[in-house]
C-alpha positions in Angstrom: 0.1 0.0 0.0 1.1 3.7 -0.6 0.1 6.8 1.2 -2.1 8.0 -1.5 -4.2 4.8 -1.1 -5.4 6.2 2.1 -7.6 8.7 0.2 -9.9 6.1 -0.7 -10.7 5.2 3.0 -12.8 7.4 5.2 -11.1 6.6 8.6 -12.8 8.1 11.6 -11.2 10.1 14.4 -12.4 7.5 17.0 -10.9 4.4 18.9 -11.2 1.1 17.1 -9.4 -1.7 15.5 -7.8 -1.8 12.2 -6.7 -4.8 10.0 -4.2 -4.6 7.2 -5.3 -7.1 4.5 -4.2 -9.0 1.4 -7.2 -10.2 -0.2 -9.2 -11.9 2.4 -6.1 -12.6 4.6 -5.3 -10.4 7.7 -1.7 -9.5 7.8 -1.7 -7.3 10.9 -4.2 -6.3 13.5 -3.9 -3.3 15.9 -5.9 -1.0 18.2 -6.0 2.7 18.0 -7.2 5.8 20.2 -7.9 7.4 16.8 -8.1 5.2 13.7 -7.5 8.1 11.2 -4.2 9.1 13.0 -3.0 5.6 13.8 -3.4 4.3 10.3 -1.7 7.5 8.7 1.3 6.8 11.0 2.2 3.8 9.0 2.9 5.9 6.0 5.3 8.4 7.6 8.7 8.9 5.8 10.8 7.3 8.7 8.6 4.1 8.9 11.5 1.9 8.5 13.3 3.5 11.5 10.1 3.8 13.7 8.4 0.5 13.1 11.3 -1.6 11.5 11.7 -3.9 8.4 8.8 -6.3 9.5 6.2 -3.5 9.4 7.5 -2.2 6.0 7.2 -5.7 4.4 3.8 -6.0 5.6 2.9 -2.6 4.0 4.5 -3.7 0.7 2.2 -6.9 0.8 -1.1 -5.1 2.0 -3.7 -4.2 -0.7 -6.5 -3.0 1.8 -7.6 -1.8 5.3 -10.6 -2.9 7.2 -11.6 -1.4 10.5 -14.2 -1.4 13.3 -14.8 1.7 15.3 -15.6 1.3 19.0 -17.1 3.6 21.7 -14.0 3.4 23.8 -10.3 2.5 24.0 -11.3 -0.3 26.4 -13.4 -2.0 23.7 -10.7 -1.6 21.3 -8.2 -3.3 23.6 -10.7 -6.2 24.0 -11.5 -6.4 20.3 -7.7 -6.3 19.1 -7.1 -9.4 21.4 -10.2 -11.2 19.9 -9.0 -10.4 16.4 -5.4 -11.6 16.8 -6.8 -14.8 18.4 -9.2 -15.3 15.4 -6.8 -14.5 12.7 -3.3 -15.1 13.9 -2.0 -12.5 11.6 1.6 -13.3 10.5 2.9 -9.7 11.0 1.7 -9.3 14.6 4.7 -9.9 17.0 2.5 -11.5 19.6 3.1 -15.2 19.7 6.2 -14.7 17.5 8.7 -13.4 20.0 10.1 -14.5 23.3 7.7 -12.4 25.5 5.0 -14.1 27.6 1.8 -12.1 26.9 -1.2 -12.1 29.4 -4.4 -14.1 28.9 -7.8 -13.7 30.7 -8.9 -17.1 32.1 -12.3 -18.1 33.3 -11.9 -21.4 35.3 -14.2 -24.4 35.0 -16.0 -24.2 38.2 -19.6 -23.9 39.3 -18.5 -20.3 40.2 -15.8 -19.6 37.8 -12.8 -17.3 38.8 -11.5 -14.7 36.3 -7.6 -14.7 36.5 -4.9 -13.2 34.4 -2.3 -15.8 33.4 0.9 -15.5 31.6 1.0 -17.4 28.3 4.0 -19.3 29.4 2.1 -20.5 32.6 -0.9 -21.1 30.4 1.0 -23.6 28.2 2.8 -25.4 30.8 1.0 -25.4 34.3 -2.6 -25.3 33.4 -4.6 -28.3 32.7 -7.0 -27.4 29.8 -9.8 -29.3 31.8 -9.5 -26.5 34.3 -10.2 -23.6 31.8 -13.7 -22.7 30.7 -12.7 -19.8 28.5 -9.5 -18.0 27.6 -9.2 -14.7 25.9 -6.0 -12.9 24.8 -3.1 -12.6 24.1 -3.1 -9.0 25.4 0.3 -7.2 24.7 0.0 -4.7 27.4 -0.1 -6.0 31.0 -0.7 -2.5 32.5 -3.6 -1.7 30.0 -5.3 -5.1 30.7 -5.0 -4.3 34.5 -6.7 -1.1 34.2 -9.4 -2.4 31.9 -10.2 -5.2 34.3 -10.8 -2.5 37.0 -13.2 -0.7 34.8 -15.0 -4.0 33.8 -15.2 -5.4 37.3 -17.2 -2.2 38.3 -19.8 -3.0 35.9 -19.8 -6.9 36.4 -18.3 -8.0 39.8 -16.7 -11.3 39.6 -14.9 -13.8 41.6 -11.0 -13.9 41.4 -8.3 -15.7 43.2 -8.5 -13.5 46.3 -12.1 -14.0 47.0 -11.8 -17.1 49.2 -13.9 -20.3 49.0 -17.4 -20.3 47.8 -20.1 -19.9 50.5 -17.5 -19.8 53.4 -19.7 -17.2 55.2 -16.9 -14.7 55.4 -17.1 -11.6 53.1 -13.8 -11.0 51.3 -12.2 -7.6 50.9 -13.4 -7.3 47.4 -16.9 -8.0 48.4 -16.7 -4.9 50.8 -15.6 -3.0 47.8 -18.4 -4.1 45.7 -16.0 -5.9 43.3 -17.1 -9.5 44.2 -20.9 -10.4 43.8 -20.9 -12.4 47.1 -19.7 -15.9 46.0 -17.9 -16.0 49.2 -20.8 -15.4 51.3 -23.5 -17.3 49.4 -25.4 -14.1 48.4 -25.4 -15.1 44.7 -26.9 -18.2 43.1 -25.2 -20.5 40.7 -27.5 -19.5 38.1 -27.3 -15.7 38.6 -23.4 -16.0 38.5 -23.5 -17.9 35.3 -25.4 -14.9 33.9 -22.5 -12.7 34.9 -20.0 -15.1 33.3 -22.2 -14.8 30.1 -22.0 -11.0 30.3 -18.4 -11.1 30.9 -17.8 -13.7 28.0 -19.8 -11.5 25.4 -17.7 -8.5 26.4 -14.4 -10.2 26.0 -15.5 -11.6 22.6 -16.0 -8.1 21.4 -19.8 -8.5 21.2 -20.9 -5.3 23.0 -24.0 -5.1 20.8 -25.2 -8.6 21.6 -24.4 -8.1 25.2 -26.6 -5.0 25.6 -29.3 -6.9 23.7 -29.3 -9.8 26.3 -29.0 -7.2 29.3 -32.1 -5.6 27.9 -34.1 -8.8 27.7 -32.9 -9.6 31.3 -34.1 -6.1 32.4 -37.5 -6.3 30.8 -38.0 -9.8 32.2 -37.3 -8.5 35.6 -39.7 -5.7 35.3 -42.2 -8.1 34.1 -41.8 -10.1 37.3 -41.9 -7.0 39.4 -38.2 -7.5 40.3 -37.6 -4.1 40.1 -34.3 -3.9 42.0 -33.0 -6.4 39.7 -34.2 -4.4 36.5 -32.7 -1.3 38.0 -29.3 -2.8 38.5 -29.3 -4.3 35.0 -30.2 -0.8 33.6 -27.3 0.7 35.4 -25.1 -1.8 33.7 -26.4 -1.1 30.2 -25.9 2.7 31.0 -22.3 1.9 32.0 -21.6 0.1 28.9 -22.8 2.9 26.8 -20.7 5.4 28.9 -17.6 3.8 29.6 -14.9 6.1 31.1 -11.6 4.6 30.1 -9.4 7.6 31.1 -7.2 5.1 32.8 -6.3 3.4 29.5 -5.2 6.8 28.1 -3.1 8.3 30.9 -2.9 5.5 33.7 -5.4 7.2 36.2 -6.8 4.1 37.9 -10.1 5.4 39.4 -12.8 5.8 36.9 -16.5 6.0 37.7 -18.8 4.5 35.3 -22.1 3.9 37.3 -22.5 7.1 39.3 -24.1 10.5 38.9 -21.2 13.0 38.8 -23.2 15.3 41.2 -23.8 12.7 43.8 -21.8 14.1 46.8 -20.7 11.9 49.8 -19.1 13.5 52.8 -17.3 11.4 55.3 -16.0 12.4 58.9 -13.3 11.1 61.2 -11.8 12.0 64.5 -8.3 11.3 65.5 -6.6 11.7 69.1 -4.2 10.0 71.4 -5.6 9.8 74.9 -7.9 12.7 74.1 -5.1 15.1 73.3 -4.5 17.2 70.2 -8.0 16.1 69.1 -8.8 16.9 65.4 -11.4 16.2 62.9 -11.5 16.0 59.0 -14.1 16.1 56.3 -13.3 14.3 53.1 -15.5 14.5 49.8 -16.2 11.9 47.1 -18.2 13.1 44.2 -19.3 10.7 41.3 -17.1 8.0 42.6 -13.9 10.3 42.6 -12.2 12.0 45.6 -12.6 15.6 45.5 -9.5 16.8 47.4 -10.1 20.5 46.9 -13.3 20.2 49.1 -11.5 18.3 52.0 -11.6 20.2 55.3 -9.5 20.1 58.8 -11.0 21.0 62.1 -9.1 21.5 65.4 -11.6 20.5 68.3 -11.4 23.6 70.3 -13.9 22.8 73.2 -12.0 21.2 76.0 -15.2 19.2 76.8 -15.3 17.6 73.5 -12.4 15.3 73.5 -14.3 12.0 73.5 -15.0 10.5 69.9 -19.0 11.2 70.0 -18.7 14.7 71.3 -15.9 15.6 69.0 -18.0 14.3 66.2 -20.8 16.5 67.3 -18.8 19.6 67.3 -17.3 18.7 63.8 -20.6 18.2 62.2 -22.1 21.5 63.9 -19.2 23.5 62.6 -19.5 21.9 59.0 -23.2 22.7 59.0 -22.5 26.4 59.9 -21.0 26.6 56.3 -24.1 26.6 54.0 -22.0 28.0 51.2 -20.4 24.7 50.8 -22.1 22.2 48.6 -24.4 19.9 50.8 -23.9 16.2 50.5 -26.5 13.6 49.5 -25.0 11.2 52.0 -22.8 11.5 55.2 -20.4 8.7 56.4 -19.2 8.5 59.8 -16.3 6.2 61.2 -17.7 4.3 64.2 -20.6 2.2 65.4 -24.1 2.8 66.6 -23.0 5.7 68.9 -21.4 7.7 66.1 -24.4 7.1 63.7 -26.9 8.2 66.4 -25.0 11.4 67.2 -24.6 12.3 63.5 -28.5 11.8 62.8 -29.3 13.8 66.1 -27.2 16.7 65.0 -28.7 16.7 61.4 -32.2 16.7 62.8 -31.4 19.3 65.4 -30.1 21.6 62.5 -33.1 20.9 60.2 -31.4 18.7 57.7 -32.7 15.3 56.4 -29.5 13.8 55.1 -29.1 9.8 55.3 -26.1 8.6 57.5 -24.0 5.6 57.1 -21.5 4.3 59.8 -18.5 2.2 59.0 -17.9 -0.2 61.9 -14.3 -1.4 62.0 -12.7 -4.6 63.4 -9.8 -5.1 65.8 -7.5 -4.3 63.0 -9.3 -1.0 62.1 -10.5 -2.4 58.8 -14.1 -2.2 57.8 -16.3 -5.0 59.1 -19.7 -3.8 58.3 -21.8 -0.8 57.2 -24.8 0.3 59.2 -27.6 3.1 58.7 -29.1 4.0 55.5 -29.6 0.6 53.8 -30.6 1.9 50.5 -27.5 4.1 50.4 -25.4 1.2 51.4 -26.8 -0.9 48.7 -26.3 1.7 45.8 -23.0 3.3 47.0 -21.1 0.7 49.0 -17.9 1.1 47.1 -17.9 5.0 47.3 -18.7 4.8 51.1 -15.6 2.8 51.6 -13.5 5.0 49.5 -14.8 8.2 51.4 -14.2 6.5 54.7 -10.6 5.3 53.8 -9.8 8.9 52.9 -11.1 10.4 56.0 -9.3 7.9 58.1 -6.0 8.7 56.1 -6.5 12.6 56.1 -7.3 12.5 59.8 -4.1 10.5 60.9 -2.0 12.8 58.7 -3.4 16.0 60.1 -3.0 14.6 63.6 0.6 13.9 63.2 1.1 17.2 61.7 -0.5 18.8 64.8 1.7 16.6 67.3 4.8 17.5 65.3 4.2 21.2 65.6 3.3 20.9 69.3 6.6 19.0 70.0 8.6 21.8 68.1 7.0 24.4 70.3 5.0 25.9 67.4 
């Protein structure tokens, strides 16, 4: 192919997958953030230096281009792997060099795990009978890792860290909303099989068929008056149509695909040692993303408010004295029933009707359970835990800073 041959192709400025063809044979498959710019780059004057003789030879043999536009870079990444597996193009380096690329494997169990496996391990250590599905190869391990973080928020699945099925103990991923509850028996074999179906269709690059299947499931749920199920599936469909894959472009990990960007959660925590140097903080999560410009620090001034609940009361009353700050849709407090009760009381006394969730910790100060507004817990569990984690971190840092200043006599 020559540079002028591109004029016959109306390549879009969108993400997608491109195929260099010779007749009906696929010579090379690749993904692009912009199909137009990516394909044009193959016809630069220094292509032999930038891409090497293998690509130059491929261009000499190619007589056409096919492409599929996608709605996101994430889908391009998945579709590229599917095309390489399907066609094994002879000019793709994957599988033809000494590198060990990644594959996504679904294990052959009643509740399959989704795990990332190196190609070398897949060929030498894995019994084929233990594999239900396998997708790949994926050239970029980092991009695959970020992609799985996005996918798992839409379709929570079991992995190797989720523990045994039905062991009665919620794993850490369950607390974050990334495991559907296989560890605690909260999801049936049939419902989990539907999740695996959804993931399989996505990794096969069949987003259209996936959305069609989800739409049928949603309508069936609504017809049976299973409205919570229908609403959950509706959110999944919305997420698939509005995938935010910023992480795949600039390695920013946290990407919210299900939440309204205006949903504001405020989390509060108190820090002290022996009721000295007591401080409090407020952290904010909006649309699933920490909003650090809205974080606030409070020194607990009243000497009578040195206990946790008394300090929390002062902290909340002072925050409510700032109506110019955006008001939250949900408040999160660190603690058990006592902290939950005081927060609810302060809000009522000041004329606010804002739901409150308490994060109860275990002996190692890790989240054990959430109490309070059940509907909010169900819909925003992951963001609640994120906001609480940020508040705890921020409070400890502020308390250390205050003690350091006091020890220096400042």
